[in-house]
Each structure stands twice: as structure tokens, then as C-alpha cells.
C-alpha atoms as one frame of an Amber mdcrd trajectory, in Angstrom:
protein
  -2.783  16.086  11.706  -2.760  13.433   9.004  -4.193  10.063   9.935  -3.876
   6.923   7.855  -6.208   3.970   8.345  -6.011   0.666   6.466  -8.718  -1.939
   6.084  -9.461  -5.056   4.090  -6.971  -7.562   5.464  -8.222 -11.120   5.720
  -7.300 -14.788   5.452  -7.558 -16.320   1.990  -6.357 -19.359   0.154  -3.577
 -19.238  -2.404  -4.846 -18.023  -5.756  -7.466 -15.824  -4.162  -7.869 -12.052
  -4.203  -8.168  -9.241  -1.685  -8.565  -5.497  -1.929  -6.979  -3.339   0.730
  -8.183   0.197   1.330  -6.427   3.115   2.938  -8.123   6.341   3.917  -6.287
   9.549   4.726  -7.913  12.116   6.975  -6.853  15.539   8.153  -6.968  17.189
   4.740  -9.923  17.934   2.551  -8.017  16.535  -0.418  -4.732  14.705  -0.010
  -2.300  14.738  -2.931   0.796  13.310  -1.323   2.456  10.244  -2.769   1.325
   7.067  -1.067   2.547   3.549  -0.726   1.813   0.082   0.538   4.388  -1.807
   2.529   4.405  -5.196   4.187   6.285  -6.760   7.010   6.730 -10.297   8.254
   8.409 -11.417  11.485  12.166 -11.146  11.333  12.189  -9.168   8.109  12.452
  -5.510   7.316   9.461  -3.619   6.071   9.427  -3.830   2.276   7.795  -1.641
  -0.311   5.029  -3.366  -2.236   3.538  -0.579  -4.354   3.663   3.198  -4.550
   1.719   5.890  -6.363   2.368   9.567  -6.942  -0.046  12.305  -5.979  -1.720
  12.567  -9.376  -1.868   8.806  -9.808   0.088   8.829 -13.067   3.275   7.229
 -11.752   3.315   3.906  -9.957   5.929   1.377  -8.963   5.764  -2.203  -7.746
   8.059  -4.687  -6.110   9.166  -7.341  -8.580   7.477 -10.013  -6.471   4.017
  -8.505  -6.998   4.182  -7.100 -10.520   1.289  -8.197 -12.718  -0.602  -9.437
  -9.630  -1.121  -6.274  -7.542  -2.532  -2.936  -8.631  -2.391   0.301  -6.676
  -4.871   3.072  -7.374  -6.200   6.216  -5.737  -9.306   8.359  -5.648  -8.125
  11.774  -4.540 -11.634  13.165  -4.253 -12.232  10.622  -1.500  -8.704  10.587
   0.008  -8.470   6.857  -0.462  -6.064   4.455  -2.115  -6.531   0.804  -2.913
  -4.318  -2.214  -3.349  -5.954  -4.889  -5.459  -4.158  -8.162  -4.844  -4.789
 -11.067  -7.187  -3.266 -14.532  -7.469  -2.187 -14.363  -3.871   0.625 -16.601
  -2.706   1.589 -17.768   0.787   4.651 -15.532   0.607   2.335 -12.517   0.378
   1.399 -13.123   4.002   2.228 -10.258   6.317   1.063  -7.058   7.904   0.314
  -4.499   5.221   0.903  -0.864   6.040  -0.299   2.179   4.178   1.906   5.258
   4.222   1.516   8.842   3.097   4.190  11.258   2.017   4.045  15.017   2.307
   5.533  15.158  -1.214   3.179  14.745  -4.169   6.045  13.749  -6.464   8.647
  11.146  -5.590  11.050   9.597  -8.080   9.602   6.325  -9.270  12.316   4.154
  -7.717  11.901   5.950  -4.399   8.178   5.235  -4.140   9.051   1.917  -2.476
  11.381   3.317   0.168   9.852   3.622   3.663  12.098   6.578   4.501  10.187
   8.748   1.999   6.936   8.464   3.941   5.972  10.469   6.971   2.561   9.181
   8.024   1.820   5.519   8.677  -1.225   3.450   9.466  -1.438   0.711  12.061
  -1.430  -2.093   9.509  -3.838  -4.786   8.412  -3.091  -8.514   8.461  -3.114
 -10.545   5.266  -2.766 -14.301   5.578  -2.542 -16.565   2.542  -2.723 -20.281
   3.124  -1.423 -22.905   0.730
């Protein structure tokens, strides 16, 4: 049974930084593709960043490119989302998701339907 647990959400002012962490348990080493998604009230869950199993392929939503960085440490079953230059529109619940597939086409890394295991989410609030 794969479990996904996020941490690191907080309240920050615009221009600040946060690092979200996501740990996968249930496997000794997890090589599935993984992604970060966010959701705000009244909106659909949107893909923020995704990373393939070997970490070589990543993809980002246009709204976060050059500000967010996704990375993974497979030996520790953990992925990170470094978020810099945060804006109020980055506010939302951030979810980590794990796919059973180590390789997903780059454009599909941001599609929720490609992920099987989801965390409970962590709140990020950015004030102006």
C-alpha cells in the first residue's frame, strides 16, 4: 500500500519562499513519476510540477516556471517543491501525487488522471 504524505505548507508574504516535501512509503525505493498539484475553492485541481521516476524529465505549469523547482531523492522516497517569489495567486492546497508508471510523457506529467496515489494536501497561503 503506497502512502503519500506532504508537509511544509505555511503562510508567507508575497515574494517569500517555501519548500514543500512529499514522502512516499510502502516501497523500499519508489521510482514512479510524481507530481505536485494545487487546488483553490471553486477551481479544478491543476498541475503545478511533475517529475519522472529517474528525475531527468520535469514539467511545470506556465504560471510557476522559473519560480518553482521540483526535485526528488529516490534513495529517501521523497520529492520537494521549492517555491520562490511566491505570489498571492499561488495560494491553495498543494497535493502530492504518485504514479505507478516511472515514465510519463512530459506533457502528461501535469494531468491528475495519470496519478494513482494522493496525499491529503498541505495549505499554502500567500498574502499581498
